[in-house]
ZALUMNU-264121 format. One line per 8 residues: number of its first residue (from 1); their letters; for each residue x, y, z of C-alpha. Coordinates in Angstrom, 2 decimals, decimal comma. Example, Ala and Ser with C-alpha at 12.3 -4.5 7.8 and 13.67 -1.06 7.14 Angstrom:
<recs>
1	as	12,30 -4,50 7,80 | 13,67 -1,06 7,14
</recs>
This chain:
<recs>
1	mkkhwlvl	-9,51 -15,47 -20,85 | -5,73 -15,37 -21,36 | -5,76 -11,60 -21,77 | -7,30 -11,11 -18,33 | -4,30 -12,72 -16,68 | -1,85 -10,77 -18,86 | -3,57 -7,58 -17,70 | -3,07 -8,83 -14,12
9	vcccglaa	0,66 -9,29 -14,84 | 0,78 -5,64 -15,92 | -0,96 -4,65 -12,66 | 1,62 -6,65 -10,69 | 4,38 -4,61 -12,29 | 2,60 -1,34 -11,52 | 2,04 -2,36 -7,88 | 5,67 -3,41 -7,46
17	asigisin	6,85 -0,09 -8,94 | 4,42 2,31 -7,27 | 4,41 0,74 -3,79 | 7,19 -1,84 -3,52 | 9,96 0,30 -5,01 | 8,70 3,87 -4,69 | 7,67 3,52 -1,04 | 8,95 0,34 0,62
25	ssgvfytp	12,56 0,74 -0,53 | 12,87 4,40 0,48 | 14,16 3,59 3,96 | 17,53 2,39 2,65 | 18,33 5,98 1,59 | 17,57 7,72 4,90 | 20,90 7,16 6,65 | 23,39 7,49 3,74
33	vsknlhml	21,76 10,61 2,27 | 21,24 12,41 5,58 | 24,84 11,68 6,65 | 26,34 12,69 3,32 | 24,38 15,95 3,11 | 24,60 16,64 6,87 | 20,82 16,62 7,44 | 18,76 15,27 10,30
41	rgtfsmhm	17,15 11,96 9,33 | 13,76 13,39 10,17 | 14,42 16,36 7,91 | 15,34 14,15 4,97 | 12,62 11,52 5,55 | 10,03 14,30 5,45 | 10,16 14,03 1,63 | 8,35 10,68 1,94
49	tlfslata	5,67 12,29 4,09 | 5,20 14,83 1,29 | 5,17 11,94 -1,20 | 2,32 10,30 0,74 | 0,37 13,54 1,10 | 0,74 14,34 -2,61 | -0,40 10,80 -3,46 | -3,38 11,24 -1,12
57	mmslfvpk	-4,45 14,52 -2,71 | -3,95 13,30 -6,28 | -5,82 10,05 -5,67 | -9,03 12,06 -5,31 | -8,79 13,10 -8,97 | -7,44 9,88 -10,55 | -10,80 8,52 -11,86 | -11,73 11,92 -13,36
65	iyekfafk	-8,35 12,20 -15,08 | -8,70 8,74 -16,62 | -12,26 9,54 -17,71 | -11,21 12,75 -19,44 | -7,95 11,62 -21,05 | -6,76 8,48 -22,85 | -5,83 5,72 -20,40 | -2,52 4,73 -22,01
73	evltisvi	-1,38 8,32 -22,55 | -1,93 9,26 -18,90 | -0,29 6,04 -17,73 | 2,79 6,51 -19,92 | 3,26 10,20 -19,05 | 2,88 9,52 -15,31 | 5,46 6,72 -15,47 | 7,93 8,96 -17,36
81	vavastaa	7,51 11,77 -14,79 | 7,90 9,33 -11,87 | 11,05 7,78 -13,38 | 12,58 11,18 -14,22 | 11,86 12,66 -10,78 | 13,26 9,56 -9,06 | 16,46 9,79 -11,13 | 16,63 13,52 -10,34
89	malgknal	16,85 12,66 -6,62 | 20,48 11,74 -7,38 | 21,14 15,43 -8,04 | 19,62 16,59 -4,73 | 21,81 18,81 -2,56 | 19,35 20,23 -0,04 | 16,07 19,40 1,69 | 13,96 21,69 -0,50
97	tfyilgav	15,01 19,81 -3,65 | 14,03 16,46 -2,13 | 10,72 17,89 -0,89 | 9,79 19,19 -4,37 | 10,83 15,94 -6,05 | 9,01 13,93 -3,36 | 5,78 15,81 -4,09 | 6,22 15,38 -7,88
105	rgmstslf	6,92 11,67 -7,42 | 3,82 11,31 -5,21 | 1,51 13,01 -7,71 | 2,80 11,08 -10,72 | 2,96 7,73 -8,91 | -0,66 8,03 -7,78 | -1,70 7,73 -11,45 | -0,39 4,14 -11,63
113	sivpitii	-0,80 3,12 -7,99 | -3,54 1,57 -5,85 | -6,56 3,54 -7,19 | -6,09 2,85 -10,93 | -4,81 -0,69 -10,25 | -7,95 -1,64 -8,30 | -10,19 0,00 -10,92 | -8,45 -2,08 -13,62
121	ingwfekk	-8,83 -5,29 -11,59 | -12,52 -4,51 -10,97 | -12,96 -4,00 -14,71 | -11,26 -7,24 -15,71 | -12,20 -9,69 -12,93 | -15,63 -10,63 -11,59 | -14,78 -14,15 -10,42 | -11,43 -14,57 -8,58
129	hglatsis	-11,49 -10,82 -7,92 | -10,03 -11,27 -4,43 | -7,26 -13,53 -5,70 | -6,37 -11,08 -8,48 | -6,19 -8,20 -5,99 | -4,04 -10,29 -3,65 | -1,59 -11,33 -6,35 | -1,25 -7,78 -7,62
137	fgfsglgg	-0,50 -6,19 -4,25 | 1,53 -9,19 -3,15 | 4,06 -7,99 -5,71 | 4,26 -4,63 -3,93 | 5,67 -6,44 -0,89 | 7,86 -8,68 -3,03 | 9,28 -5,70 -4,90 | 10,34 -3,96 -1,71
145	ticspils	11,74 -7,14 -0,14 | 13,91 -8,04 -3,15 | 15,01 -4,57 -4,25 | 15,80 -3,03 -0,85 | 18,90 -5,20 -0,26 | 19,96 -4,70 -3,90 | 19,73 -0,93 -3,55 | 21,56 -1,11 -0,19
153	siissfnw	24,36 -3,06 -1,83 | 24,66 -0,52 -4,67 | 24,72 2,37 -2,17 | 27,46 0,61 -0,15 | 29,53 -0,30 -3,22 | 29,12 3,01 -5,08 | 27,02 5,82 -3,59 | 23,42 6,83 -2,88
161	qmgyllka	23,26 8,76 -6,15 | 23,80 5,53 -8,06 | 21,12 3,96 -5,87 | 18,53 6,49 -7,03 | 19,47 5,99 -10,67 | 19,06 2,21 -10,30 | 15,75 2,76 -8,49 | 14,49 4,84 -11,43
169	iiilllcl	15,52 2,12 -13,91 | 13,76 -0,59 -11,88 | 10,55 1,47 -11,76 | 10,70 1,94 -15,54 | 11,25 -1,78 -16,22 | 8,38 -2,81 -13,94 | 5,97 -0,34 -15,59 | 6,96 -1,12 -19,20
177	paciypfk	4,61 -4,12 -19,62 | 1,59 -1,98 -18,65 | 2,72 0,84 -20,96 | 3,46 -1,43 -23,94 | 0,87 -4,22 -23,73 | -2,38 -3,13 -25,45 | -5,34 -3,16 -23,05 | -8,00 -0,76 -21,81
185	mtafdegl	-9,12 0,05 -18,31 | -12,05 -2,40 -18,36 | -12,80 -5,53 -20,35 | -16,08 -3,96 -21,52 | -14,11 -1,14 -23,18 | -12,59 -3,77 -25,48 | -15,86 -5,59 -26,21 | -14,90 -8,35 -23,75
193	vpygyqer	-16,37 -9,34 -20,40 | -14,62 -9,59 -17,00 | -13,22 -12,96 -15,99 | -16,03 -15,12 -14,60 | -18,75 -12,68 -15,71 | -20,81 -15,32 -17,56 | -21,04 -17,53 -14,49 | -22,48 -14,71 -12,39
201	ketiqkqt	-24,34 -12,76 -15,05 | -27,82 -13,53 -13,70 | -26,84 -12,54 -10,16 | -25,35 -9,27 -11,39 | -28,44 -8,43 -13,45 | -30,68 -8,99 -10,43 | -28,67 -6,61 -8,26 | -30,33 -3,26 -7,75
209	tssfhfis	-28,25 -0,13 -8,07 | -27,36 1,05 -4,58 | -27,52 4,62 -3,42 | -24,27 6,26 -2,40 | -23,59 9,34 -0,30 | -20,29 10,72 0,99 | -22,09 12,30 3,95 | -23,43 9,12 5,50
217	vsfiaffi	-22,67 7,22 8,69 | -21,41 4,18 6,76 | -19,00 6,11 4,52 | -17,63 8,33 7,30 | -17,06 5,28 9,52 | -15,28 3,45 6,69 | -13,22 6,58 5,89 | -11,91 6,61 9,49
225	fgmlisci	-11,37 2,83 9,34 | -9,14 3,26 6,26 | -7,10 5,96 8,00 | -6,60 4,03 11,25 | -5,73 0,71 9,62 | -3,07 2,43 7,49 | -1,53 4,15 10,52 | -0,62 0,75 11,93
233	tsvtqhlp	1,60 -0,26 8,98 | 4,35 2,24 9,85 | 5,10 0,36 13,07 | 6,83 -2,34 11,00 | 9,66 0,01 9,98 | 10,48 0,53 13,68 | 10,76 -3,18 14,55 | 14,60 -3,19 14,33
241	gygeslgy	14,66 -0,25 16,76 | 12,25 -2,08 19,06 | 14,47 -5,18 19,07 | 17,51 -3,02 19,81 | 15,68 -1,37 22,72 | 15,21 -4,87 24,18 | 18,98 -5,40 24,12 | 19,42 -7,41 20,93
249	plttcaml	22,21 -6,49 18,44 | 21,08 -4,40 15,46 | 22,21 -7,07 12,95 | 19,88 -9,58 14,62 | 17,08 -7,02 14,89 | 17,11 -6,55 11,12 | 15,52 -10,02 10,97 | 12,38 -8,54 12,55
257	lsagmmgn	11,88 -6,18 9,62 | 12,51 -9,04 7,17 | 9,96 -11,20 9,01 | 7,46 -8,34 8,89 | 7,99 -7,96 5,14 | 7,53 -11,70 4,63 | 4,29 -11,46 6,59 | 3,38 -8,58 4,28
265	ivskliig	3,75 -10,75 1,17 | 2,19 -13,95 2,55 | -0,83 -12,21 4,10 | -1,57 -10,28 0,90 | -1,54 -13,51 -1,10 | -3,76 -15,29 1,44 | -6,43 -12,66 2,13 | -7,70 -12,58 -1,48
273	slsdyfge	-8,28 -16,33 -1,56 | -9,97 -16,16 1,85 | -12,17 -13,39 0,49 | -13,20 -15,45 -2,55 | -14,09 -18,44 -0,36 | -15,46 -16,89 2,85 | -16,36 -13,33 1,87 | -14,62 -9,99 2,32
281	mkatlmmi	-15,72 -9,38 5,93 | -14,70 -12,79 7,28 | -11,33 -12,59 5,49 | -10,69 -9,14 6,96 | -11,65 -10,24 10,47 | -9,31 -13,25 10,18 | -6,39 -10,98 9,25 | -7,23 -8,53 12,03
289	gvnilgii	-7,12 -11,48 14,44 | -3,68 -12,49 13,12 | -2,50 -8,88 13,48 | -3,70 -8,64 17,09 | -1,92 -11,89 17,96 | 1,26 -10,56 16,31 | 1,15 -7,39 18,45 | 0,64 -9,43 21,62
297	llmmgksm	3,64 -11,65 20,79 | 5,80 -8,60 20,10 | 4,78 -7,01 23,41 | 5,24 -10,17 25,48 | 7,94 -12,04 23,57 | 11,33 -11,88 25,24 | 13,05 -14,41 23,00 | 14,06 -13,54 19,45
305	vlliigaf	12,09 -16,54 18,12 | 8,83 -15,19 19,56 | 9,65 -11,69 18,32 | 10,26 -12,98 14,79 | 6,97 -14,93 14,83 | 5,22 -11,84 16,16 | 6,81 -9,64 13,47 | 5,74 -12,09 10,75
313	mfgscysl	2,16 -12,09 12,02 | 2,17 -8,32 12,47 | 3,11 -8,00 8,78 | -0,51 -8,96 8,07 | -1,37 -5,28 8,68 | -0,23 -4,59 5,09 | -2,89 -6,93 3,73 | -5,53 -4,89 5,56
321	gavavpll	-4,48 -1,56 4,07 | -3,59 -2,71 0,56 | -6,09 -5,54 -0,09 | -8,89 -5,55 2,50 | -9,70 -1,84 2,14 | -10,34 -1,96 -1,65 | -12,20 -5,30 -1,33 | -14,40 -3,93 1,45
329	tkyffkte	-15,01 -0,71 -0,51 | -16,46 -2,80 -3,34 | -18,37 -4,99 -0,87 | -19,94 -2,12 1,10 | -20,53 0,44 -1,66 | -20,89 -1,84 -4,72 | -18,95 -1,95 -7,98 | -20,90 0,85 -9,63
337	nyakafpt	-19,91 3,28 -6,85 | -16,30 2,09 -6,51 | -14,71 4,80 -8,68 | -16,49 7,44 -6,58 | -15,89 5,95 -3,14 | -12,40 4,46 -3,29 | -10,33 7,57 -4,20 | -11,56 9,26 -1,01
345	isfasnvg	-10,88 6,12 1,04 | -7,40 5,94 -0,54 | -6,90 9,58 0,47 | -7,68 8,61 4,07 | -5,26 5,66 3,90 | -2,42 7,78 2,53 | -2,97 10,50 5,13 | -2,95 7,85 7,85
353	aaislsmi	0,34 6,45 6,54 | 1,87 9,94 6,26 | 0,92 10,85 9,83 | 2,18 7,60 11,32 | 5,56 7,86 9,58 | 6,60 10,52 12,10 | 4,09 9,66 14,87 | 5,83 6,40 15,85
361	gyiydffg	9,18 8,17 16,19 | 7,67 10,89 18,37 | 6,01 8,28 20,60 | 9,44 6,71 21,23 | 11,08 10,11 21,77 | 8,40 11,13 24,28 | 7,94 7,90 26,22 | 11,36 6,30 25,69
369	sylyafii	9,74 3,01 24,66 | 8,09 1,46 21,63 | 5,67 -0,41 23,90 | 3,25 2,51 23,82 | 3,21 2,41 20,01 | 1,99 -1,21 20,20 | -0,65 -0,26 22,79 | -1,88 2,58 20,55
377	alvmimis	-1,90 0,16 17,58 | -4,11 -2,24 19,57 | -6,47 0,58 20,48 | -6,66 1,61 16,81 | -7,49 -1,97 15,80 | -10,26 -2,18 18,39 | -11,72 1,11 17,16 | -11,43 -0,22 13,58
385	lallfivt	-13,44 -3,31 14,52 | -16,14 -1,11 16,02 | -16,17 1,02 12,85 | -16,57 -2,08 10,66 | -19,54 -3,11 12,78 | -21,07 0,37 12,29 | -20,54 0,22 8,51 | -22,12 -3,24 8,35
393	ktken	-25,21 -2,02 10,21 | -25,61 1,29 8,36 | -24,38 0,61 4,79 | -26,66 1,65 1,93 | -28,60 -1,15 0,26
</recs>
């Protein structure tokens, strides 16, 4: 069973590179690049919206690509393109260049991001599946938390161009284990069985193959759930601005983002274990409860201590998008339908994230307060709970 855990290590590297570095560390470039090239921040940050949209579109085709072409060849080529396009950002002089490179990065990164990672974990883990998913995507939060200050330091000491070159190198180093270590997409492809398969073999054999339809109440409800729950995550990036709007100094407000990122990591590590012990639905509902409490503390908390606690608890929203959604996809639509169902759900999640990247800023510009963003987030969570109830009652058996 040692190989199963080595495959998980490879997945951790891919998650850290594709999400932690490629997405979560992008914010450190917004101010220095836009100032240096005399662009509006919104104009420059639009390249990450294009990144998310390209990832969303490409995620629909990921399973088909891996079915048609050799797993390792596609993985290696996608990593090379992602690394090269990230390094090429250092040569950017205008918005169009960043937009093109952002789209290229999004398409290539999708081939070693959440869709293939979850398919690999499904193929290598039967028992401890939730824990394996948690550990893998926990590294996406850890990667962003550790590397963002390092990249900021390099940008301050040298320039943003050097920051992009270092970012490309980090992505390459994190992906190397998966590119070099010999393994296939599922344990069965190697003549092995998933971790814990023997213990649950009889149960699996007794399961009947479930029907699956894209045009069904359960799938449409879950599609909207994935989109709404991903919209909420972008609020975290605005926590320093929220703290500043309450009158706290910006240096102190940066602690809110750090607390949110710590909540990101801790909640991702916890939700998988909760899922293994209590089931996917109960684990998700627990995290939604933590997220609601975090929003309430942020809305009501006047002291920095309460705001930090609220930010930490609100960071649990990342565990819902990155871990709960793939776990619930497998739970609702079964393992045999996962490769068909999840790419479309991932598409919804990426579109939700892309929309909310600019939506939060517009809410502040229009209303002059971040409070309305929290109210909208609460409404989205309540709608998400209703959608989960609908999926539970209408899912295919």
